[in-house]
BAFI-550695 format. One record per residue (C-alpha): x, y, z; residue in three letters. Coordinates in steps of 0.2 Angstrom, whole numbers, plus 5000, padded with zeros to 4 digits. Layout:
XYZALA...
This chain:
502249164902UNK500449194897UNK499349334903UNK498049204908UNK499249124920UNK499749294927UNK497949344931UNK497649164938UNK499149184950UNK498549354955UNK496749294959UNK497449144969UNK498549254979UNK497049374984UNK495949224987UNK497249154999UNK497449335007UNK495549355009UNK495449185018UNK496849235029UNK495949395033UNK494349305038UNK495349185049UNK496349315058UNK495049445061UNK493949305069UNK495249255081UNK494749295099UNK495749385112UNK496949485100UNK496949665098UNK496349735081UNK497949825079UNK498949665080UNK497749575068UNK497949715055UNK499849725057UNK499949535055UNK498849535039UNK499649685031UNK501449605034UNK500849445027UNK500249525011UNK501849625009UNK502749455011UNK501549355000UNK501649464985UNK503549474982UNK503649284987UNK502449224974UNK503149344962UNK504949274964UNK504349094964UNK503149104949UNK504349224939UNK503249374939UNK504649504938UNK503449644935UNK502549604951UNK504149634961UNK504349804953UNK502549854956UNK502549794974UNK504249884978UNK503550054971UNK501950044980UNK502749984996UNK503950144996UNK502450254993UNK501450165007UNK502850215019UNK502750395014UNK500850395016UNK501050405035UNK501350585033UNK499650635025UNK498850515038UNK499750605052UNK499250775044UNK497350725043UNK497350665061UNK498250805069UNK498050965059UNK496350945050UNK495650815063UNK494650735049UNK495250555053UNK495350465069UNK496350305073UNK495650225088UNK496750145101UNK496949975093UNK498049905107UNK499649895096UNK501050005089UNK500750185084UNK501750305073UNK501250475081UNK499350475080UNK499350345066UNK499150155068UNK500850085063UNK500049955051UNK499550105039UNK501450105034UNK501049955024UNK499149955021UNK499250075006UNK500249954997UNK498749834996UNK497549934986UNK498950024976UNK499649864970UNK498049804962UNK497749984955UNK499549994948UNK499449814941UNK497849844932UNK498450014925UNK499949934918UNK499049784910UNK497749894902UNK499050014896UNK499849874887UNK498349784880UNK497249934876UNK497750114877UNK498350234891UNK496750334889UNK495750174893UNK496950124907UNK496850294916UNK494950294915UNK494950114922UNK496150164936UNK495050314941UNK493550204942UNK494450064951UNK495250184963UNK493550264967UNK492850084970UNK494250014981UNK494550174992UNK492650204993UNK492350024999UNK493750045012UNK493050215018UNK491350135020UNK491849975029UNK493549995039UNK492750095053UNK491849935058UNK493449845063UNK493749975070UNK495250035060UNK495050215056UNK493550335053UNK493150505045UNK492550635057UNK492050825057UNK491750825038UNK490350815025UNK490050625022UNK489050515011UNK488750365022UNK490450345030UNK491450415015UNK492150585017UNK491650695002UNK493250795002UNK494450645000UNK493650564985UNK494450664971UNK496250664980UNK496150474981UNK495650464963UNK497150574959UNK498250464970UNK497850314960UNK498150404943UNK499750484949UNK500450324956UNK500150244938UNK500950394929UNK502450414941UNK502850224940UNK502850234921UNK504150374922UNK505350294934UNK505150104932UNK506650094920UNK507750224929UNK508850204945UNK508050154961UNK508350324969UNK507250404956UNK505850274962UNK506050354980UNK505850534973UNK504450474962UNK503450394977UNK503850544988UNK503250664974UNK501550564973UNK501350584992UNK501650774991UNK500350784977UNK499150684988UNK499450795003UNK499250954992UNK497650884985UNK496950835001UNK497251015008UNK496551094993UNK494950994992UNK494651005011UNK494751195010UNK493651194995UNK492251075001UNK492351105019UNK492751295021UNK492351385004UNK490851304997UNK489751305013UNK489951495014UNK489451524996UNK
């Protein structure tokens, strides 16, 4: 199967998903939490379904890994919402996991799928040095765009921290490191038993949680007092 076909399928899947997003978000009389849950569930069905039908076996591996990681990302979100109080999830009229909107359990899989896919492709075609630089830039763009726009739904919003626009400054480096650690950890476990995938994804989550805590301490507590 050619690289061109692989990219075309990826592009078509995301065009279809974008059309679904516009249609669902414009539906009247439905809580935003229910809309987000439906869209995120649709994405996490659409990717493996297209991968199976079109024969993109690597898509299945990438999606499975980032979906596991997305489930674990509930813990950092919970920590930020309750302990640091730097993020707020408004009452969206749907399911919650503690203080976190339930759809967050699958939401992280969407950007991380794109980031990991591109990291893998660039690693094969160029070099891992180029791939890691591209992953860092792509992660910054995707998560920065999300931070800048998701509050409008409303989905979540940063609070009580230094911000540029609607982007919390302390979270920028941890999110870049999240993208990089996702790519690196997948490279380490992709040909190994599935239980190591779970450990790998859990380790990425712990690293992210540690980075968030450190950079919050540095940017919000230490540097302002210097």
